[in-house]
All heavy atoms as TSV, in Angstrom:
chain	resi	resn	atom	element	x	y	z
A	1	VAL	N	N	-4.440	-11.482	-5.470
A	1	VAL	CA	C	-3.095	-11.547	-4.801
A	1	VAL	C	C	-3.024	-12.671	-3.978
A	1	VAL	O	O	-3.949	-12.962	-3.099
A	1	VAL	CB	C	-2.786	-10.255	-3.958
A	1	VAL	CG1	C	-1.436	-10.401	-3.346
A	1	VAL	CG2	C	-2.935	-8.973	-4.902
A	2	GLN	N	N	-1.903	-13.589	-4.105
A	2	GLN	CA	C	-1.784	-14.740	-3.258
A	2	GLN	C	C	-1.237	-14.365	-1.836
A	2	GLN	O	O	-0.596	-13.351	-1.699
A	2	GLN	CB	C	-0.896	-15.697	-4.028
A	2	GLN	CG	C	-1.501	-16.173	-5.276
A	2	GLN	CD	C	-0.588	-17.265	-5.841
A	2	GLN	OE1	O	0.398	-17.592	-5.434
A	2	GLN	NE2	N	-1.079	-17.715	-7.024
A	3	GLN	N	N	-1.646	-15.196	-0.891
A	3	GLN	CA	C	-1.239	-15.027	0.388
A	3	GLN	C	C	0.289	-14.950	0.608
A	3	GLN	O	O	0.827	-14.198	1.375
A	3	GLN	CB	C	-1.649	-16.213	1.367
A	3	GLN	CG	C	-3.212	-16.068	1.580
A	3	GLN	CD	C	-3.678	-17.225	2.575
A	3	GLN	OE1	O	-2.814	-18.002	3.014
A	3	GLN	NE2	N	-4.963	-17.234	2.850
A	4	GLY	N	N	1.003	-15.781	-0.174
A	4	GLY	CA	C	2.508	-15.718	-0.154
A	4	GLY	C	C	3.094	-14.380	-0.629
A	4	GLY	O	O	4.169	-14.107	-0.290
A	5	SER	N	N	2.294	-13.592	-1.283
A	5	SER	CA	C	2.766	-12.178	-1.682
A	5	SER	C	C	2.173	-11.241	-0.816
A	5	SER	O	O	2.829	-10.153	-0.407
A	5	SER	CB	C	2.401	-11.885	-3.110
A	5	SER	OG	O	2.916	-12.860	-4.025
A	6	LEU	N	N	0.882	-11.354	-0.354
A	6	LEU	CA	C	0.176	-10.356	0.361
A	6	LEU	C	C	0.722	-10.048	1.693
A	6	LEU	O	O	1.114	-8.958	2.181
A	6	LEU	CB	C	-1.294	-10.632	0.413
A	6	LEU	CG	C	-2.156	-9.718	1.211
A	6	LEU	CD1	C	-2.142	-8.267	0.581
A	6	LEU	CD2	C	-3.632	-10.222	1.265
A	7	TYR	N	N	0.783	-11.113	2.488
A	7	TYR	CA	C	1.104	-11.007	3.880
A	7	TYR	C	C	2.691	-10.488	4.186
A	7	TYR	O	O	2.846	-9.716	5.003
A	7	TYR	CB	C	0.885	-12.227	4.672
A	7	TYR	CG	C	-0.627	-12.407	4.862
A	7	TYR	CD1	C	-1.283	-13.477	4.191
A	7	TYR	CD2	C	-1.347	-11.596	5.618
A	7	TYR	CE1	C	-2.740	-13.607	4.208
A	7	TYR	CE2	C	-2.779	-11.752	5.691
A	7	TYR	CZ	C	-3.410	-12.655	4.976
A	7	TYR	OH	O	-4.708	-12.852	5.078
A	8	PRO	N	N	3.595	-10.966	3.318
A	8	PRO	CA	C	4.923	-10.427	3.445
A	8	PRO	C	C	4.950	-8.905	3.127
A	8	PRO	O	O	5.600	-8.124	3.778
A	8	PRO	CB	C	5.749	-11.195	2.394
A	8	PRO	CG	C	5.140	-12.472	2.374
A	8	PRO	CD	C	3.607	-12.206	2.464
A	9	ALA	N	N	4.146	-8.535	2.134
A	9	ALA	CA	C	4.117	-7.009	1.750
A	9	ALA	C	C	3.325	-6.263	2.915
A	9	ALA	O	O	3.887	-5.232	3.324
A	9	ALA	CB	C	3.185	-6.953	0.554
A	10	LEU	N	N	2.332	-6.764	3.485
A	10	LEU	CA	C	1.716	-6.063	4.607
A	10	LEU	C	C	2.710	-5.881	5.791
A	10	LEU	O	O	2.719	-4.961	6.504
A	10	LEU	CB	C	0.422	-6.844	5.052
A	10	LEU	CG	C	-0.788	-6.711	4.102
A	10	LEU	CD1	C	-1.859	-7.660	4.491
A	10	LEU	CD2	C	-1.251	-5.284	3.944
A	11	TYR	N	N	3.396	-7.021	6.079
A	11	TYR	CA	C	4.440	-6.982	7.132
A	11	TYR	C	C	5.525	-5.904	6.874
A	11	TYR	O	O	5.790	-5.202	7.773
A	11	TYR	CB	C	5.033	-8.411	7.332
A	11	TYR	CG	C	6.137	-8.400	8.358
A	11	TYR	CD1	C	5.825	-8.468	9.652
A	11	TYR	CD2	C	7.517	-8.438	7.960
A	11	TYR	CE1	C	6.819	-8.491	10.694
A	11	TYR	CE2	C	8.523	-8.434	8.869
A	11	TYR	CZ	C	8.123	-8.476	10.198
A	11	TYR	OH	O	9.204	-8.478	11.122
A	12	ARG	N	N	5.948	-5.893	5.767
A	12	ARG	CA	C	6.973	-4.816	5.377
A	12	ARG	C	C	6.409	-3.484	5.586
A	12	ARG	O	O	7.073	-2.576	6.064
A	12	ARG	CB	C	7.506	-5.004	3.919
A	12	ARG	CG	C	8.528	-6.037	3.796
A	12	ARG	CD	C	9.184	-6.037	2.453
A	12	ARG	NE	N	8.260	-6.078	1.349
A	12	ARG	CZ	C	7.749	-7.203	0.698
A	12	ARG	NH1	N	8.157	-8.414	1.154
A	12	ARG	NH2	N	6.960	-7.055	-0.296
A	13	LEU	N	N	5.123	-3.132	5.073
A	13	LEU	CA	C	4.536	-1.920	5.259
A	13	LEU	C	C	4.358	-1.545	6.744
A	13	LEU	O	O	4.535	-0.407	7.166
A	13	LEU	CB	C	3.240	-1.897	4.449
A	13	LEU	CG	C	3.219	-1.884	3.050
A	13	LEU	CD1	C	1.865	-2.226	2.486
A	13	LEU	CD2	C	3.879	-0.754	2.437
A	14	GLU	N	N	3.987	-2.509	7.486
A	14	GLU	CA	C	3.860	-2.409	8.963
A	14	GLU	C	C	5.240	-1.973	9.580
A	14	GLU	O	O	5.399	-1.157	10.453
A	14	GLU	CB	C	3.269	-3.579	9.602
A	14	GLU	CG	C	2.880	-3.388	11.043
A	14	GLU	CD	C	2.212	-4.642	11.647
A	14	GLU	OE1	O	2.130	-5.732	10.927
A	14	GLU	OE2	O	1.806	-4.651	12.845
A	15	LYS	N	N	6.354	-2.769	9.156
A	15	LYS	CA	C	7.572	-2.541	9.672
A	15	LYS	C	C	8.085	-1.178	9.423
A	15	LYS	O	O	8.810	-0.590	10.207
A	15	LYS	CB	C	8.527	-3.588	9.114
A	15	LYS	CG	C	9.859	-3.664	9.580
A	15	LYS	CD	C	10.717	-4.807	9.047
A	15	LYS	CE	C	12.196	-4.690	9.486
A	15	LYS	NZ	N	12.983	-5.766	8.872
A	16	HIS	N	N	7.781	-0.633	8.269
A	16	HIS	CA	C	8.159	0.783	7.796
A	16	HIS	C	C	7.347	1.791	8.638
A	16	HIS	O	O	7.578	2.997	8.564
A	16	HIS	CB	C	8.028	1.018	6.352
A	16	HIS	CG	C	9.103	0.386	5.576
A	16	HIS	ND1	N	10.341	0.805	5.551
A	16	HIS	CD2	C	9.045	-0.667	4.623
A	16	HIS	CE1	C	11.067	0.101	4.722
A	16	HIS	NE2	N	10.288	-0.804	4.175
A	17	GLY	N	N	6.291	1.467	9.309
A	17	GLY	CA	C	5.407	2.346	10.015
A	17	GLY	C	C	4.292	2.902	9.056
A	17	GLY	O	O	3.700	3.947	9.504
A	18	TRP	N	N	4.064	2.317	7.998
A	18	TRP	CA	C	3.116	2.897	7.050
A	18	TRP	C	C	1.780	2.308	7.340
A	18	TRP	O	O	0.742	2.796	6.832
A	18	TRP	CB	C	3.555	2.631	5.608
A	18	TRP	CG	C	4.912	3.359	5.216
A	18	TRP	CD1	C	5.261	4.439	5.791
A	18	TRP	CD2	C	5.776	2.910	4.346
A	18	TRP	NE1	N	6.598	4.770	5.320
A	18	TRP	CE2	C	6.916	3.837	4.357
A	18	TRP	CE3	C	5.869	1.868	3.321
A	18	TRP	CZ2	C	8.040	3.813	3.516
A	18	TRP	CZ3	C	6.979	1.766	2.621
A	18	TRP	CH2	C	8.028	2.757	2.613
A	19	LEU	N	N	1.669	1.201	8.042
A	19	LEU	CA	C	0.432	0.548	8.475
A	19	LEU	C	C	0.512	0.261	9.868
A	19	LEU	O	O	1.597	-0.056	10.464
A	19	LEU	CB	C	0.193	-0.787	7.658
A	19	LEU	CG	C	0.061	-0.844	6.291
A	19	LEU	CD1	C	-0.176	-2.234	5.773
A	19	LEU	CD2	C	-1.299	-0.086	5.814
A	20	THR	N	N	-0.577	0.089	10.517
A	20	THR	CA	C	-0.729	-0.446	11.858
A	20	THR	C	C	-1.675	-1.659	11.720
A	20	THR	O	O	-2.505	-1.644	10.796
A	20	THR	CB	C	-1.249	0.583	12.924
A	20	THR	OG1	O	-2.552	0.940	12.617
A	20	THR	CG2	C	-0.299	1.657	13.166
A	21	ALA	N	N	-1.505	-2.625	12.633
A	21	ALA	CA	C	-2.343	-3.798	12.552
A	21	ALA	C	C	-2.792	-4.121	14.000
A	21	ALA	O	O	-2.034	-3.867	15.053
A	21	ALA	CB	C	-1.608	-4.892	11.971
A	22	GLU	N	N	-4.042	-4.681	14.047
A	22	GLU	CA	C	-4.558	-5.117	15.299
A	22	GLU	C	C	-5.464	-6.340	15.100
A	22	GLU	O	O	-6.147	-6.408	14.151
A	22	GLU	CB	C	-5.320	-3.959	16.138
A	22	GLU	CG	C	-6.629	-3.606	15.455
A	22	GLU	CD	C	-7.394	-2.603	16.248
A	22	GLU	OE1	O	-7.450	-2.847	17.524
A	22	GLU	OE2	O	-7.795	-1.610	15.675
A	23	TRP	N	N	-5.416	-7.184	16.045
A	23	TRP	CA	C	-6.300	-8.409	15.978
A	23	TRP	C	C	-7.614	-8.007	16.557
A	23	TRP	O	O	-7.704	-7.444	17.706
A	23	TRP	CB	C	-5.656	-9.641	16.812
A	23	TRP	CG	C	-4.518	-10.202	16.073
A	23	TRP	CD1	C	-3.230	-9.972	16.248
A	23	TRP	CD2	C	-4.599	-11.145	15.075
A	23	TRP	NE1	N	-2.374	-10.732	15.512
A	23	TRP	CE2	C	-3.194	-11.377	14.706
A	23	TRP	CE3	C	-5.553	-11.820	14.359
A	23	TRP	CZ2	C	-2.796	-12.411	13.657
A	23	TRP	CZ3	C	-5.227	-12.711	13.398
A	23	TRP	CH2	C	-3.879	-13.037	13.070
A	24	ARG	N	N	-8.716	-8.336	15.835
A	24	ARG	CA	C	-10.108	-8.136	16.310
A	24	ARG	C	C	-10.906	-9.292	15.893
A	24	ARG	O	O	-10.616	-10.054	15.142
A	24	ARG	CB	C	-10.673	-6.841	15.679
A	24	ARG	CG	C	-9.887	-5.524	16.068
A	24	ARG	CD	C	-10.635	-4.382	15.720
A	24	ARG	NE	N	-11.157	-4.275	14.333
A	24	ARG	CZ	C	-10.890	-3.252	13.602
A	24	ARG	NH1	N	-10.364	-2.126	14.033
A	24	ARG	NH2	N	-11.313	-3.313	12.266
A	25	GLU	N	N	-12.013	-9.306	16.640
A	25	GLU	CA	C	-13.034	-10.339	16.271
A	25	GLU	C	C	-13.947	-9.849	15.136
A	25	GLU	O	O	-14.356	-8.653	15.061
A	25	GLU	CB	C	-13.879	-10.634	17.466
A	25	GLU	CG	C	-14.528	-12.021	17.407
A	25	GLU	CD	C	-15.127	-12.448	18.689
A	25	GLU	OE1	O	-14.385	-12.643	19.714
A	25	GLU	OE2	O	-16.419	-12.489	18.900
A	26	THR	N	N	-14.155	-10.841	14.087
A	26	THR	CA	C	-15.035	-10.383	13.011
A	26	THR	C	C	-16.524	-10.670	13.405
A	26	THR	O	O	-16.843	-11.116	14.543
A	26	THR	CB	C	-14.838	-11.291	11.822
A	26	THR	OG1	O	-15.059	-12.676	12.104
A	26	THR	CG2	C	-13.297	-11.206	11.401
A	27	GLU	N	N	-17.513	-10.326	12.545
A	27	GLU	CA	C	-18.865	-10.440	12.813
A	27	GLU	C	C	-19.283	-12.004	13.033
A	27	GLU	O	O	-20.193	-12.281	13.780
A	27	GLU	CB	C	-19.739	-9.951	11.626
A	27	GLU	CG	C	-19.547	-8.459	11.389
A	27	GLU	CD	C	-20.278	-7.958	10.240
A	27	GLU	OE1	O	-20.806	-8.728	9.480
A	27	GLU	OE2	O	-20.213	-6.746	10.133
A	28	THR	N	N	-18.486	-12.944	12.445
A	28	THR	CA	C	-18.690	-14.273	12.599
A	28	THR	C	C	-17.939	-14.828	13.877
A	28	THR	O	O	-18.100	-16.089	14.001
A	28	THR	CB	C	-18.241	-15.005	11.317
A	28	THR	OG1	O	-16.828	-14.749	11.214
A	28	THR	CG2	C	-19.073	-14.603	10.161
A	29	GLY	N	N	-17.271	-14.074	14.628
A	29	GLY	CA	C	-16.567	-14.468	15.872
A	29	GLY	C	C	-15.227	-14.920	15.595
A	29	GLY	O	O	-14.515	-15.450	16.540
A	30	ARG	N	N	-14.690	-14.902	14.390
A	30	ARG	CA	C	-13.422	-15.256	14.003
A	30	ARG	C	C	-12.457	-14.208	14.286
A	30	ARG	O	O	-12.777	-13.040	14.122
A	30	ARG	CB	C	-13.285	-15.670	12.556
A	30	ARG	CG	C	-12.062	-16.329	12.100
A	30	ARG	CD	C	-12.242	-16.711	10.643
A	30	ARG	NE	N	-12.135	-15.600	9.697
A	30	ARG	CZ	C	-11.060	-15.006	9.276
A	30	ARG	NH1	N	-9.826	-15.349	9.631
A	30	ARG	NH2	N	-11.210	-13.938	8.418
A	31	LYS	N	N	-11.228	-14.450	14.865
A	31	LYS	CA	C	-10.149	-13.463	14.990
A	31	LYS	C	C	-9.554	-13.175	13.705
A	31	LYS	O	O	-9.234	-14.106	12.844
A	31	LYS	CB	C	-9.182	-13.874	15.970
A	31	LYS	CG	C	-9.685	-13.812	17.438
A	31	LYS	CD	C	-8.578	-13.484	18.322
A	31	LYS	CE	C	-9.222	-13.170	19.708
A	31	LYS	NZ	N	-8.815	-11.975	20.237
A	32	ALA	N	N	-9.316	-11.906	13.379
A	32	ALA	CA	C	-8.637	-11.435	12.137
A	32	ALA	C	C	-7.752	-10.232	12.323
A	32	ALA	O	O	-8.043	-9.478	13.265
A	32	ALA	CB	C	-9.716	-11.225	11.056
A	33	LYS	N	N	-6.801	-10.063	11.589
A	33	LYS	CA	C	-5.815	-8.812	11.661
A	33	LYS	C	C	-6.457	-7.862	10.680
A	33	LYS	O	O	-6.640	-8.048	9.581
A	33	LYS	CB	C	-4.439	-9.235	11.348
A	33	LYS	CG	C	-3.407	-8.473	11.916
A	33	LYS	CD	C	-2.055	-9.003	11.631
A	33	LYS	CE	C	-0.965	-8.383	12.572
A	33	LYS	NZ	N	0.275	-8.954	12.185
A	34	PHE	N	N	-6.724	-6.613	11.374
A	34	PHE	CA	C	-7.097	-5.406	10.564
A	34	PHE	C	C	-6.046	-4.455	10.422
A	34	PHE	O	O	-5.373	-4.151	11.446
A	34	PHE	CB	C	-8.389	-4.923	11.287
A	34	PHE	CG	C	-9.600	-5.771	11.193
A	34	PHE	CD1	C	-9.741	-6.803	12.039
A	34	PHE	CD2	C	-10.651	-5.364	10.388
A	34	PHE	CE1	C	-10.906	-7.602	11.973
A	34	PHE	CE2	C	-11.696	-6.174	10.313
A	34	PHE	CZ	C	-11.921	-7.246	11.092
A	35	TYR	N	N	-5.893	-3.981	9.238
A	35	TYR	CA	C	-4.780	-2.950	9.002
A	35	TYR	C	C	-5.352	-1.552	8.764
A	35	TYR	O	O	-6.379	-1.386	8.126
A	35	TYR	CB	C	-4.021	-3.409	7.667
A	35	TYR	CG	C	-3.231	-4.730	7.959
A	35	TYR	CD1	C	-3.845	-6.000	7.662
A	35	TYR	CD2	C	-1.972	-4.707	8.263
A	35	TYR	CE1	C	-3.097	-7.037	7.832
A	35	TYR	CE2	C	-1.191	-5.753	8.520
A	35	TYR	CZ	C	-1.813	-7.018	8.293
A	35	TYR	OH	O	-1.104	-8.154	8.501
A	36	THR	N	N	-4.539	-0.619	9.105
A	36	THR	CA	C	-4.999	0.864	9.061
A	36	THR	C	C	-3.746	1.584	8.497
A	36	THR	O	O	-2.690	1.322	8.997
A	36	THR	CB	C	-5.489	1.489	10.332
A	36	THR	OG1	O	-6.429	0.635	10.786
A	36	THR	CG2	C	-5.863	2.883	10.162
A	37	VAL	N	N	-3.949	2.407	7.543
A	37	VAL	CA	C	-2.832	3.223	7.014
A	37	VAL	C	C	-2.442	4.392	7.999
A	37	VAL	O	O	-3.454	5.072	8.530
A	37	VAL	CB	C	-3.248	3.853	5.587
A	37	VAL	CG1	C	-2.098	4.706	5.092
A	37	VAL	CG2	C	-3.577	2.799	4.671
A	38	THR	N	N	-1.267	4.459	8.293
A	38	THR	CA	C	-0.931	5.593	9.214
A	38	THR	C	C	-0.693	6.920	8.571
A	38	THR	O	O	-0.736	6.957	7.359
A	38	THR	CB	C	0.541	5.239	9.943
A	38	THR	OG1	O	1.469	5.183	8.926
A	38	THR	CG2	C	0.389	3.859	10.700
A	39	LYS	N	N	-0.531	8.006	9.407
A	39	LYS	CA	C	-0.273	9.333	8.753
A	39	LYS	C	C	1.007	9.273	7.984
A	39	LYS	O	O	0.957	9.828	6.908
A	39	LYS	CB	C	-0.119	10.312	9.856
A	39	LYS	CG	C	0.008	11.734	9.456
A	39	LYS	CD	C	-0.005	12.722	10.681
A	39	LYS	CE	C	0.122	14.186	10.186
A	39	LYS	NZ	N	0.159	15.075	11.393
A	40	THR	N	N	1.993	8.665	8.438
A	40	THR	CA	C	3.256	8.515	7.770
A	40	THR	C	C	3.027	7.636	6.505
A	40	THR	O	O	3.589	8.041	5.377
A	40	THR	CB	C	4.306	7.781	8.572
A	40	THR	OG1	O	4.531	8.494	9.797
A	40	THR	CG2	C	5.652	7.668	7.880
A	41	GLY	N	N	2.143	6.675	6.574
A	41	GLY	CA	C	1.851	5.904	5.379
A	41	GLY	C	C	1.192	6.626	4.255
A	41	GLY	O	O	1.473	6.607	3.032
A	42	ARG	N	N	0.207	7.599	4.710
A	42	ARG	CA	C	-0.425	8.445	3.730
A	42	ARG	C	C	0.544	9.431	3.048
A	42	ARG	O	O	0.408	9.552	1.863
A	42	ARG	CB	C	-1.632	9.273	4.489
A	42	ARG	CG	C	-2.750	8.377	4.688
A	42	ARG	CD	C	-3.982	9.275	5.233
A	42	ARG	NE	N	-4.997	8.302	5.610
A	42	ARG	CZ	C	-5.225	7.820	6.815
A	42	ARG	NH1	N	-4.378	8.076	7.805
A	42	ARG	NH2	N	-6.183	7.040	7.042
A	43	ALA	N	N	1.428	9.962	3.874
A	43	ALA	CA	C	2.422	10.873	3.267
A	43	ALA	C	C	3.330	10.180	2.310
A	43	ALA	O	O	3.590	10.672	1.158
A	43	ALA	CB	C	3.316	11.514	4.402
A	44	HIS	N	N	3.723	8.944	2.555
A	44	HIS	CA	C	4.590	8.101	1.650
A	44	HIS	C	C	3.713	7.806	0.468
A	44	HIS	O	O	4.338	7.927	-0.701
A	44	HIS	CB	C	4.979	6.863	2.316
A	44	HIS	CG	C	5.984	6.129	1.523
A	44	HIS	ND1	N	7.264	6.460	1.309
A	44	HIS	CD2	C	5.785	5.002	0.818
A	44	HIS	CE1	C	7.866	5.646	0.434
A	44	HIS	NE2	N	6.966	4.660	0.197
A	45	LEU	N	N	2.528	7.545	0.588
A	45	LEU	CA	C	1.718	7.188	-0.550
A	45	LEU	C	C	1.565	8.431	-1.496
A	45	LEU	O	O	1.650	8.266	-2.785
A	45	LEU	CB	C	0.280	6.744	-0.078
A	45	LEU	CG	C	-0.666	6.514	-1.263
A	45	LEU	CD1	C	-0.348	5.512	-2.191
A	45	LEU	CD2	C	-2.043	6.137	-0.608
A	46	GLU	N	N	1.396	9.673	-0.964
A	46	GLU	CA	C	1.375	10.833	-1.672
A	46	GLU	C	C	2.598	10.994	-2.488
A	46	GLU	O	O	2.580	11.339	-3.635
A	46	GLU	CB	C	1.060	12.050	-0.901
A	46	GLU	CG	C	-0.362	12.063	-0.355
A	46	GLU	CD	C	-1.329	12.176	-1.504
A	46	GLU	OE1	O	-1.097	12.862	-2.552
A	46	GLU	OE2	O	-2.425	11.563	-1.445
A	47	GLN	N	N	3.790	10.777	-1.876
A	47	GLN	CA	C	5.093	10.893	-2.511
A	47	GLN	C	C	5.113	9.922	-3.651
A	47	GLN	O	O	5.600	10.206	-4.774
A	47	GLN	CB	C	6.229	10.613	-1.644
A	47	GLN	CG	C	6.382	11.722	-0.618
A	47	GLN	CD	C	7.484	11.379	0.475
A	47	GLN	OE1	O	7.974	10.171	0.491
A	47	GLN	NE2	N	7.788	12.284	1.356
A	48	GLU	N	N	4.689	8.675	-3.440
A	48	GLU	CA	C	4.866	7.692	-4.465
A	48	GLU	C	C	3.894	7.999	-5.677
A	48	GLU	O	O	4.208	7.774	-6.854
A	48	GLU	CB	C	4.337	6.284	-3.921
A	48	GLU	CG	C	5.440	5.768	-3.016
A	48	GLU	CD	C	6.820	5.409	-3.630
A	48	GLU	OE1	O	6.801	5.001	-4.851
A	48	GLU	OE2	O	7.876	5.602	-3.044
A	49	LEU	N	N	2.644	8.532	-5.350
A	49	LEU	CA	C	1.717	8.963	-6.402
A	49	LEU	C	C	2.276	10.009	-7.247
A	49	LEU	O	O	2.071	10.038	-8.505
A	49	LEU	CB	C	0.368	9.344	-5.779
A	49	LEU	CG	C	-0.563	8.162	-5.307
A	49	LEU	CD1	C	-1.704	8.728	-4.539
A	49	LEU	CD2	C	-0.938	7.297	-6.398
A	50	THR	N	N	2.883	10.959	-6.626
A	50	THR	CA	C	3.543	12.056	-7.358
A	50	THR	C	C	4.576	11.530	-8.327
A	50	THR	O	O	4.598	11.904	-9.472
A	50	THR	CB	C	4.106	13.193	-6.328
A	50	THR	OG1	O	3.093	13.601	-5.548
A	50	THR	CG2	C	4.808	14.287	-7.168
A	51	SER	N	N	5.496	10.678	-7.795
A	51	SER	CA	C	6.500	10.042	-8.727
A	51	SER	C	C	5.873	9.351	-9.813
A	51	SER	O	O	6.320	9.352	-10.943
A	51	SER	CB	C	7.355	9.149	-7.783
A	51	SER	OG	O	8.174	9.885	-6.972
A	52	TRP	N	N	4.761	8.461	-9.456
A	52	TRP	CA	C	4.170	7.662	-10.487
A	52	TRP	C	C	3.543	8.659	-11.540
A	52	TRP	O	O	3.633	8.224	-12.760
A	52	TRP	CB	C	3.167	6.839	-9.864
A	52	TRP	CG	C	2.258	6.121	-10.818
A	52	TRP	CD1	C	1.002	6.361	-11.247
A	52	TRP	CD2	C	2.733	5.050	-11.776
A	52	TRP	NE1	N	0.588	5.552	-12.287
A	52	TRP	CE2	C	1.675	4.716	-12.588
A	52	TRP	CE3	C	3.894	4.361	-11.956
A	52	TRP	CZ2	C	1.644	3.781	-13.564
A	52	TRP	CZ3	C	3.938	3.334	-12.886
A	52	TRP	CH2	C	2.898	3.081	-13.734
A	53	LYS	N	N	2.871	9.583	-11.174
A	53	LYS	CA	C	2.199	10.612	-12.146
A	53	LYS	C	C	3.383	11.135	-13.053
A	53	LYS	O	O	3.127	11.309	-14.381
A	53	LYS	CB	C	1.417	11.635	-11.457
A	53	LYS	CG	C	0.160	11.128	-10.849
A	53	LYS	CD	C	-0.608	12.260	-9.991
A	53	LYS	CE	C	-1.682	11.625	-9.259
A	53	LYS	NZ	N	-2.347	12.580	-8.424
A	54	ARG	N	N	4.412	11.526	-12.515
A	54	ARG	CA	C	5.430	12.167	-13.347
A	54	ARG	C	C	6.061	11.137	-14.265
A	54	ARG	O	O	6.273	11.381	-15.524
A	54	ARG	CB	C	6.665	12.587	-12.326
A	54	ARG	CG	C	7.579	13.542	-13.073
A	54	ARG	CD	C	8.594	14.108	-12.036
A	54	ARG	NE	N	8.001	14.617	-10.793
A	54	ARG	CZ	C	8.314	14.274	-9.619
A	54	ARG	NH1	N	9.331	13.447	-9.370
A	54	ARG	NH2	N	7.723	14.795	-8.585
A	55	LEU	N	N	6.277	9.889	-13.788
A	55	LEU	CA	C	6.836	8.831	-14.630
A	55	LEU	C	C	5.912	8.490	-15.739
A	55	LEU	O	O	6.242	8.368	-16.943
A	55	LEU	CB	C	7.190	7.582	-13.775
A	55	LEU	CG	C	7.657	6.387	-14.617
A	55	LEU	CD1	C	8.932	6.653	-15.405
A	55	LEU	CD2	C	7.823	5.228	-13.768
A	56	SER	N	N	4.583	8.245	-15.394
A	56	SER	CA	C	3.597	7.868	-16.347
A	56	SER	C	C	3.366	8.968	-17.392
A	56	SER	O	O	3.147	8.682	-18.579
A	56	SER	CB	C	2.365	7.421	-15.794
A	56	SER	OG	O	1.728	8.528	-15.017
A	57	SER	N	N	3.446	10.151	-17.091
A	57	SER	CA	C	3.331	11.305	-18.014
A	57	SER	C	C	4.419	11.297	-19.006
A	57	SER	O	O	4.241	11.446	-20.275
A	57	SER	CB	C	3.234	12.582	-17.259
A	57	SER	OG	O	2.095	12.833	-16.554
A	58	ALA	N	N	5.690	11.039	-18.473
A	58	ALA	CA	C	6.837	10.961	-19.354
A	58	ALA	C	C	6.768	9.735	-20.365
A	58	ALA	O	O	7.030	9.931	-21.534
A	58	ALA	CB	C	8.080	10.901	-18.525
A	59	VAL	N	N	6.294	8.679	-19.887
A	59	VAL	CA	C	6.128	7.477	-20.787
A	59	VAL	C	C	5.063	7.845	-21.739
A	59	VAL	O	O	5.196	7.444	-22.944
A	59	VAL	CB	C	5.823	6.222	-19.891
A	59	VAL	CG1	C	5.359	5.071	-20.816
A	59	VAL	CG2	C	7.032	5.904	-19.078
A	60	ASN	N	N	3.997	8.415	-21.302
A	60	ASN	CA	C	2.868	8.730	-22.334
A	60	ASN	C	C	3.349	9.724	-23.407
A	60	ASN	O	O	3.062	9.498	-24.540
A	60	ASN	CB	C	1.766	9.378	-21.601
A	60	ASN	CG	C	0.466	9.515	-22.307
A	60	ASN	OD1	O	0.196	8.672	-23.126
A	60	ASN	ND2	N	-0.192	10.550	-22.125
A	61	LEU	N	N	4.229	10.648	-23.007
A	61	LEU	CA	C	4.834	11.581	-24.097
A	61	LEU	C	C	5.594	10.779	-25.003
A	61	LEU	O	O	5.562	11.046	-26.374
A	61	LEU	CB	C	5.681	12.575	-23.538
A	61	LEU	CG	C	4.942	13.774	-22.725
A	61	LEU	CD1	C	5.900	14.720	-22.068
A	61	LEU	CD2	C	4.116	14.522	-23.736
A	62	VAL	N	N	6.466	9.893	-24.620
A	62	VAL	CA	C	7.290	8.992	-25.437
A	62	VAL	C	C	6.412	8.162	-26.574
A	62	VAL	O	O	6.683	8.048	-27.646
A	62	VAL	CB	C	8.224	8.047	-24.699
A	62	VAL	CG1	C	8.873	7.031	-25.624
A	62	VAL	CG2	C	9.213	8.920	-23.873
A	63	ILE	N	N	5.323	7.624	-25.930
A	63	ILE	CA	C	4.454	6.769	-26.777
A	63	ILE	C	C	3.725	7.606	-27.772
A	63	ILE	O	O	3.608	7.157	-28.942
A	63	ILE	CB	C	3.474	5.987	-25.831
A	63	ILE	CG1	C	4.221	4.902	-24.998
A	63	ILE	CG2	C	2.331	5.383	-26.592
A	63	ILE	CD1	C	3.382	4.231	-23.898
A	64	GLN	N	N	3.288	8.783	-27.353
A	64	GLN	CA	C	2.542	9.645	-28.273
A	64	GLN	C	C	3.495	10.089	-29.463
A	64	GLN	O	O	2.990	10.269	-30.646
A	64	GLN	CB	C	1.973	10.792	-27.608
A	64	GLN	CG	C	0.740	10.486	-26.745
A	64	GLN	CD	C	0.176	11.694	-25.987
A	64	GLN	OE1	O	0.760	12.751	-26.126
A	64	GLN	NE2	N	-0.884	11.469	-25.288
A	65	ARG	N	N	4.722	10.362	-29.189
A	65	ARG	CA	C	5.632	10.865	-30.196
A	65	ARG	C	C	6.288	9.720	-31.029
A	65	ARG	O	O	6.889	9.953	-32.010
A	65	ARG	CB	C	6.752	11.733	-29.553
A	65	ARG	CG	C	6.185	13.002	-28.922
A	65	ARG	CD	C	7.224	13.745	-28.311
A	65	ARG	NE	N	6.667	15.021	-27.759
A	65	ARG	CZ	C	7.315	15.906	-27.112
A	65	ARG	NH1	N	8.617	15.754	-26.845
A	65	ARG	NH2	N	6.657	16.903	-26.557
A	66	GLY	N	N	6.188	8.428	-30.480
A	66	GLY	CA	C	6.821	7.315	-31.123
A	66	GLY	C	C	6.056	6.920	-32.315
A	66	GLY	O	O	6.354	6.487	-33.376
């Protein structure tokens, strides 16, 4: 994933409250932003996974019968 796609996506997830971010120092002494999935983010992910499973099962049925 390119930076031009990754960081805007992370920012949007953080804006929705699905991620939190904090600046920390790495083992090499460099500052980096570390992301953590929030409780709300986990709940949203579960909803999305349920929807994805339902959709992919329906598509699979169509492909098998086609």
